[in-house]
DOTOR-305519 format. One record per residue: residue in one letter; y, x, z of N, C-alpha, C, O in turn. Coordinates in pm, 1 decimal. Atoms other than C-alpha are relative to their C-alpha. Example, Ala and Ser with C-alpha at 12.3 -4.5 7.8 and 13.67 -1.06 7.14 Angstrom:
residues 2
+------+----------+----------+----------+----------+----------+----------+----------+----------+----------+----------+----------+----------+
: resn :       ny :       nx :       nz :      cay :      cax :      caz :       cy :       cx :       cz :       oy :       ox :       oz :
+------+----------+----------+----------+----------+----------+----------+----------+----------+----------+----------+----------+----------+
:    A :   -119.0 :     89.0 :      0.0 :   -450.0 :   1230.0 :    780.0 :    120.0 :     90.0 :      0.0 :    118.1 :    193.6 :     66.5 :
:    S :   -119.0 :    -82.0 :     -6.0 :   -106.0 :   1367.0 :    714.0 :    109.0 :    -77.0 :     73.0 :    219.8 :    -26.1 :     89.9 :
+------+----------+----------+----------+----------+----------+----------+----------+----------+----------+----------+----------+----------+
end
This chain:
residues 81
+------+----------+----------+----------+----------+----------+----------+----------+----------+----------+----------+----------+----------+
: resn :       ny :       nx :       nz :      cay :      cax :      caz :       cy :       cx :       cz :       oy :       ox :       oz :
+------+----------+----------+----------+----------+----------+----------+----------+----------+----------+----------+----------+----------+
:    M :    -51.3 :   -144.5 :     55.7 :   6921.4 :  11724.3 :    762.6 :    146.0 :    -24.4 :    -61.5 :    160.2 :   -117.4 :   -140.9 :
:    K :   -156.7 :      9.6 :     38.9 :   7316.2 :  11758.9 :    691.4 :     -7.6 :     49.8 :   -140.3 :    -72.5 :    152.4 :   -160.6 :
:    Q :    -12.9 :    -51.2 :    133.2 :   7383.5 :  11796.1 :    313.3 :    128.4 :     74.6 :      7.1 :    232.7 :     37.4 :     61.1 :
:    Q :   -113.7 :   -100.8 :     11.1 :   7599.4 :  12092.9 :    240.5 :     86.0 :    -48.5 :   -129.6 :     40.1 :    -66.9 :   -242.3 :
:    M :   -119.8 :     33.3 :    119.5 :   7927.1 :  11996.2 :     28.8 :     17.4 :    124.1 :    -83.9 :     35.5 :    236.6 :    -37.4 :
:    V :     -9.6 :   -115.8 :     97.6 :   7946.4 :  12202.0 :   -293.6 :    168.6 :    -36.1 :    -50.8 :    204.6 :   -147.9 :    -88.0 :
:    Y :   -135.7 :      3.7 :     31.4 :   8321.8 :  12258.6 :   -369.0 :     -5.4 :     26.9 :   -152.3 :    -97.7 :     92.7 :   -200.3 :
:    L :    -12.3 :    -24.9 :    146.6 :   8439.4 :  12253.3 :   -752.0 :    125.5 :     60.3 :    -13.1 :    227.1 :     28.6 :     48.7 :
:    V :   -112.2 :   -100.5 :     50.8 :   8664.1 :  12511.1 :   -907.3 :    -11.0 :     -5.4 :   -141.2 :   -121.0 :     17.2 :   -191.5 :
:    E :     -8.3 :     12.1 :    138.0 :   8765.5 :  12465.3 :  -1262.6 :     81.3 :    127.9 :    -63.4 :    203.2 :    136.2 :    -48.4 :
:    L :    -42.3 :   -129.7 :     41.2 :   8813.5 :  12822.7 :  -1439.4 :    162.3 :    -32.1 :    -75.3 :    260.1 :     35.8 :    -44.1 :
:    S :    -99.5 :     11.8 :     46.3 :   9080.7 :  12689.4 :  -1641.2 :    137.2 :    -51.2 :     62.7 :    244.6 :    -73.8 :      6.8 :
:    T :   -162.1 :     26.0 :    -70.3 :   9339.9 :  12600.4 :  -1364.6 :     24.5 :    146.7 :     91.9 :    116.2 :    159.2 :    173.2 :
:    I :    -12.9 :   -111.8 :    -82.0 :   9288.9 :  12951.3 :  -1217.9 :    127.5 :    100.0 :   -105.7 :    130.0 :    113.4 :   -228.1 :
:    Q :   -109.5 :    -57.6 :    104.3 :   9620.3 :  13165.3 :  -1321.9 :    -31.6 :    162.7 :     11.9 :   -119.2 :    184.3 :     95.7 :
:    G :     13.5 :   -147.8 :    -33.1 :   9619.7 :  13578.6 :  -1332.8 :   -126.2 :     46.8 :    -51.7 :   -171.8 :     17.7 :   -162.3 :
:    T :    109.1 :    -85.0 :     15.8 :   9332.6 :  13781.8 :  -1317.0 :   -118.8 :    -85.5 :     55.4 :   -222.5 :    -32.3 :     15.7 :
:    G :    103.6 :     69.9 :      1.4 :   9084.9 :  13523.9 :  -1193.1 :    -48.2 :    -37.9 :    158.4 :   -143.7 :   -102.2 :    202.2 :
:    D :      2.2 :      5.8 :   -176.0 :   9133.3 :  13542.8 :   -802.5 :      3.4 :   -131.9 :     28.5 :     75.6 :   -205.5 :    -38.6 :
:    F :    -31.7 :    145.8 :    -65.4 :   9092.2 :  13216.4 :   -606.8 :    -37.0 :     -0.7 :    129.0 :   -116.6 :     78.6 :    179.2 :
:    A :     33.2 :     13.6 :   -164.3 :   9083.7 :  13105.4 :   -252.6 :   -129.5 :    -77.0 :      7.9 :   -176.7 :   -141.8 :    -85.6 :
:    C :    147.1 :     90.6 :    -30.1 :   8761.2 :  12949.0 :   -110.7 :     80.0 :   -140.3 :     39.3 :    180.4 :   -137.2 :    110.4 :
:    P :    -39.3 :    123.5 :    -40.1 :   8838.1 :  12589.6 :    -72.8 :     -1.6 :    -45.6 :    134.8 :     83.5 :   -122.2 :    180.1 :
:    K :     22.0 :     -4.0 :   -145.9 :   8717.8 :  12594.6 :    273.2 :     76.0 :     73.8 :     92.5 :    142.5 :     23.8 :    183.3 :
:    C :    -50.9 :    -97.5 :    -73.2 :   8832.5 :  12897.1 :    411.7 :    124.3 :     68.3 :    -34.4 :    200.2 :    102.9 :     56.1 :
:    G :    -90.8 :    -74.5 :     43.0 :   9075.7 :  13062.8 :    211.0 :      2.3 :    117.7 :    -25.1 :    106.3 :    169.9 :    -65.4 :
:    L :     29.8 :   -133.7 :     59.0 :   8934.5 :  13384.4 :    144.4 :      4.1 :     16.4 :   -117.1 :    -64.0 :    -55.9 :   -189.9 :
:    V :    -27.4 :    -24.5 :    137.4 :   9048.8 :  13527.2 :   -163.6 :   -135.7 :     53.3 :    -62.2 :   -195.5 :    147.2 :     -9.8 :
:    L :    125.5 :    -31.8 :    110.6 :   8746.3 :  13554.9 :   -438.8 :     42.7 :     53.4 :   -115.5 :    121.7 :    -12.2 :   -183.4 :
:    S :    -42.4 :    -68.9 :    105.8 :   8789.7 :  13799.3 :   -701.9 :   -133.9 :      8.9 :    -85.9 :   -240.4 :     29.0 :    -27.5 :
:    P :    103.6 :    -29.4 :     90.8 :   8557.6 :  13820.2 :  -1038.6 :    -22.1 :    146.8 :      9.8 :   -135.0 :    184.7 :    -21.5 :
:    D :     13.8 :   -146.9 :      7.4 :   8614.7 :  14211.2 :   -995.6 :    -77.3 :     29.2 :    126.5 :    -99.7 :    149.8 :    137.1 :
:    D :     68.2 :    -34.7 :   -132.9 :   8427.0 :  14210.6 :   -648.5 :   -143.9 :    -26.2 :    -45.0 :   -195.5 :   -137.2 :    -57.7 :
:    E :    127.9 :     10.7 :     29.5 :   8076.2 :  14338.6 :   -753.8 :    -87.2 :     49.1 :    132.5 :   -203.6 :     87.1 :    119.1 :
:    T :     67.3 :    -51.6 :   -105.1 :   7990.6 :  14435.2 :   -381.5 :    -81.2 :   -113.8 :     84.8 :   -172.1 :    -87.0 :    163.5 :
:    E :     76.6 :    135.8 :    -64.7 :   7874.3 :  14071.5 :   -257.3 :     70.7 :    -15.9 :    141.1 :     26.2 :    -98.5 :    220.7 :
:    E :    -54.4 :     12.4 :   -152.1 :   8109.6 :  14122.0 :     67.4 :     58.8 :   -115.9 :     13.8 :     34.4 :   -178.1 :    117.2 :
:    N :    -32.5 :    115.9 :     -7.4 :   8302.5 :  13825.3 :    -21.8 :    -59.8 :   -121.7 :    -41.8 :    -17.3 :   -232.4 :     -8.6 :
:    Y :     58.8 :    109.1 :     86.6 :   8074.8 :  13616.6 :   -230.8 :   -133.3 :     33.9 :    -36.2 :   -144.1 :    156.6 :    -36.1 :
:    C :     96.9 :     -1.6 :     51.7 :   7732.3 :  13591.7 :   -351.6 :    -37.8 :    -79.6 :    -94.3 :    -16.7 :   -195.8 :    -59.6 :
:    I :     27.1 :     97.7 :     84.8 :   7609.4 :  13423.6 :   -660.6 :   -153.3 :    -33.2 :     21.3 :   -254.4 :     36.3 :     30.9 :
:    L :    132.3 :     72.3 :    -48.2 :   7352.7 :  13166.2 :   -587.4 :    -83.6 :    -64.4 :   -113.8 :   -206.1 :    -75.7 :   -108.6 :
:    E :     84.3 :     54.3 :    120.0 :   7268.3 :  13003.4 :   -931.8 :     87.8 :     -8.8 :   -135.2 :    171.6 :    -98.0 :   -148.4 :
:    P :    -65.3 :     45.5 :    123.9 :   7398.2 :  13046.6 :  -1291.3 :    -71.5 :   -100.1 :    -69.3 :   -193.0 :   -111.3 :    -53.2 :
:    I :     42.3 :    113.0 :     56.6 :   7357.8 :  12748.3 :  -1504.5 :     19.3 :     21.3 :   -133.3 :    134.8 :     42.9 :   -169.9 :
:    V :    -19.2 :     -6.7 :    130.5 :   7303.3 :  12774.8 :  -1853.5 :    -67.3 :    -99.2 :    -83.1 :   -177.7 :   -150.2 :    -63.9 :
:    K :     18.7 :    110.0 :     83.1 :   7303.9 :  12544.7 :  -2119.4 :     16.6 :     48.1 :   -164.6 :    111.6 :    118.2 :   -199.5 :
:    A :    -12.0 :    -65.0 :    152.3 :   7249.4 :  12620.6 :  -2512.1 :     12.9 :    151.4 :     15.6 :    106.0 :    202.8 :    -46.4 :
:    N :    -36.8 :   -151.8 :      1.8 :   7225.3 :  12998.6 :  -2429.8 :    122.1 :     50.1 :     26.7 :    146.1 :    167.8 :     -0.2 :
:    Q :   -109.0 :    -19.0 :    -70.6 :   7560.3 :  12977.7 :  -2270.3 :     23.5 :    -23.9 :    126.4 :    -17.9 :   -129.4 :    174.5 :
:    L :    -34.1 :     22.1 :   -147.8 :   7688.6 :  13024.3 :  -1916.8 :    114.2 :   -127.2 :     20.9 :    235.8 :   -118.5 :      4.0 :
:    D :    -73.2 :    126.3 :    -41.9 :   7799.9 :  12654.3 :  -1813.4 :     67.6 :     -4.6 :    103.4 :    186.8 :    -34.7 :     97.9 :
:    A :    -45.2 :    -21.0 :   -132.7 :   7850.2 :  12699.7 :  -1461.0 :    -84.2 :    117.3 :     96.5 :   -196.1 :    165.5 :     78.7 :
:    L :     56.4 :    -87.6 :    -99.6 :   7801.5 :  12927.4 :  -1165.7 :     21.5 :    -38.5 :    137.4 :    137.1 :    -64.9 :    170.4 :
:    V :    -13.9 :     29.5 :   -116.2 :   7730.2 :  12850.6 :   -813.5 :     -0.6 :    122.8 :     85.7 :    -98.0 :    198.1 :     83.8 :
:    I :    -21.4 :   -124.5 :    -90.1 :   7846.3 :  13119.3 :   -569.5 :     21.3 :    -71.1 :    149.4 :     42.8 :   -190.9 :    167.8 :
:    Q :     -9.4 :     19.3 :   -128.1 :   7866.7 :  13124.3 :   -197.8 :     75.7 :     88.5 :     82.3 :     45.2 :    207.7 :     86.6 :
:    C :    -89.3 :    -57.2 :    -68.2 :   8137.9 :  13219.0 :     26.1 :    -57.8 :     63.8 :    131.3 :   -104.0 :      1.1 :    226.7 :
:    Q :     69.7 :    -64.1 :   -110.7 :   8022.9 :  13501.7 :    253.6 :     66.7 :    -27.3 :    155.2 :     10.7 :    -20.2 :    264.7 :
:    N :    -60.9 :     41.4 :   -151.8 :   8292.9 :  13398.9 :    526.8 :    -21.8 :   -131.2 :     65.4 :    -37.7 :   -139.4 :    187.2 :
:    C :     58.4 :    138.1 :    -45.4 :   8211.9 :  13038.2 :    567.6 :   -112.9 :    -77.2 :    -49.2 :   -144.9 :   -191.4 :    -16.3 :
:    Q :    125.6 :     48.2 :     46.3 :   7912.2 :  12997.6 :    381.3 :    -10.8 :   -142.7 :    -99.3 :   -108.2 :   -211.7 :   -129.4 :
:    S :    -30.9 :    109.7 :     98.1 :   8053.6 :  12736.4 :    154.3 :    -69.7 :     21.9 :   -139.3 :    -74.4 :    133.1 :   -191.9 :
:    S :     48.1 :    -12.9 :    140.6 :   7878.0 :  12649.4 :   -186.2 :    106.7 :    -23.0 :   -106.8 :    172.6 :   -125.9 :    -91.7 :
:    I :   -110.7 :     29.6 :    101.8 :   8122.0 :  12666.2 :   -489.8 :    -58.1 :     24.6 :   -129.3 :   -121.8 :    123.1 :   -166.6 :
:    R :     27.0 :     12.3 :    134.0 :   8074.2 :  12555.3 :   -827.1 :     87.7 :     29.3 :   -108.7 :    167.6 :    -59.8 :   -137.7 :
:    L :    -88.5 :    -21.9 :     83.0 :   8253.0 :  12716.8 :  -1088.1 :    -17.3 :    -52.4 :   -140.7 :   -116.9 :    -12.5 :   -201.0 :
:    T :      9.5 :     54.2 :    162.5 :   8293.7 :  12541.7 :  -1441.6 :    108.3 :     39.6 :    -81.5 :    217.1 :     67.2 :    -30.8 :
:    G :   -113.0 :    -24.8 :     81.0 :   8495.4 :  12611.4 :  -1724.6 :    -15.6 :    110.0 :   -125.3 :     69.3 :    148.3 :   -205.9 :
:    F :      1.1 :   -125.7 :     54.1 :   8313.1 :  12889.6 :  -1886.8 :     -9.2 :    -31.9 :   -145.1 :     18.6 :     61.7 :   -220.1 :
:    S :     -7.3 :     17.2 :    124.9 :   8276.4 :  12722.4 :  -2214.0 :    125.3 :      7.9 :    -80.2 :    128.7 :     40.3 :   -198.9 :
:    L :   -127.1 :      7.2 :     13.2 :   8639.3 :  12688.8 :  -2228.5 :     49.6 :    157.9 :    -29.1 :     99.0 :    192.7 :   -136.4 :
:    L :    -26.2 :   -129.7 :     11.2 :   8695.4 :  13057.3 :  -2165.2 :    -63.6 :     81.6 :   -129.5 :     -2.2 :    162.9 :   -198.5 :
:    A :     67.7 :    -46.5 :    125.7 :   8429.3 :  13144.9 :  -2436.5 :     54.6 :     -9.3 :   -123.5 :     35.2 :     78.3 :   -207.8 :
:    V :    -58.3 :     30.1 :    118.9 :   8634.8 :  12971.3 :  -2707.4 :    138.4 :     68.4 :      5.3 :    193.4 :     96.1 :   -101.3 :
:    A :   -137.1 :    -49.9 :    -30.1 :   8959.1 :  13113.2 :  -2575.3 :    -17.8 :    141.1 :    -56.3 :     45.0 :    173.6 :   -157.1 :
:    D :     61.0 :   -119.5 :     46.0 :   8782.6 :  13473.7 :  -2605.9 :     -7.8 :      2.2 :   -133.9 :     51.4 :     96.5 :   -186.4 :
:    G :     22.6 :     -8.2 :    145.4 :   8693.6 :  13403.8 :  -2961.2 :    123.1 :      9.0 :    -92.4 :    135.9 :     79.6 :   -192.4 :
:    C :   -148.0 :      9.7 :     67.6 :   9052.9 :  13316.5 :  -3066.5 :     47.9 :    135.7 :      9.0 :     98.5 :    174.6 :    -96.3 :
:    R :    -59.1 :   -125.2 :      1.7 :   9159.3 :  13661.8 :  -2964.3 :    -65.0 :    121.4 :    -66.5 :     -1.8 :    226.6 :    -76.4 :
:    N :     84.9 :    -94.3 :     73.6 :   8868.7 :  13863.5 :  -3155.9 :     46.5 :    -20.9 :   -144.8 :     -4.8 :     43.9 :   -236.1 :
+------+----------+----------+----------+----------+----------+----------+----------+----------+----------+----------+----------+----------+
end
């Protein structure tokens, strides 16, 4: 059985509104897309009651992408409040 590659995207490296390109096919994925046309959520990973990572799947090429860096976003958001 062929093992599927999981791409890693660190959220702290994303500029602007959070849109980023799929590492395999280049399809632009946006956190504002709630339709699941471009990606679907496969698995939220929670540690100590906080979102640690999120595994999504690109609907264009079926690649799995692990988004990390949510803890840094929570800290940054706390600084703004």
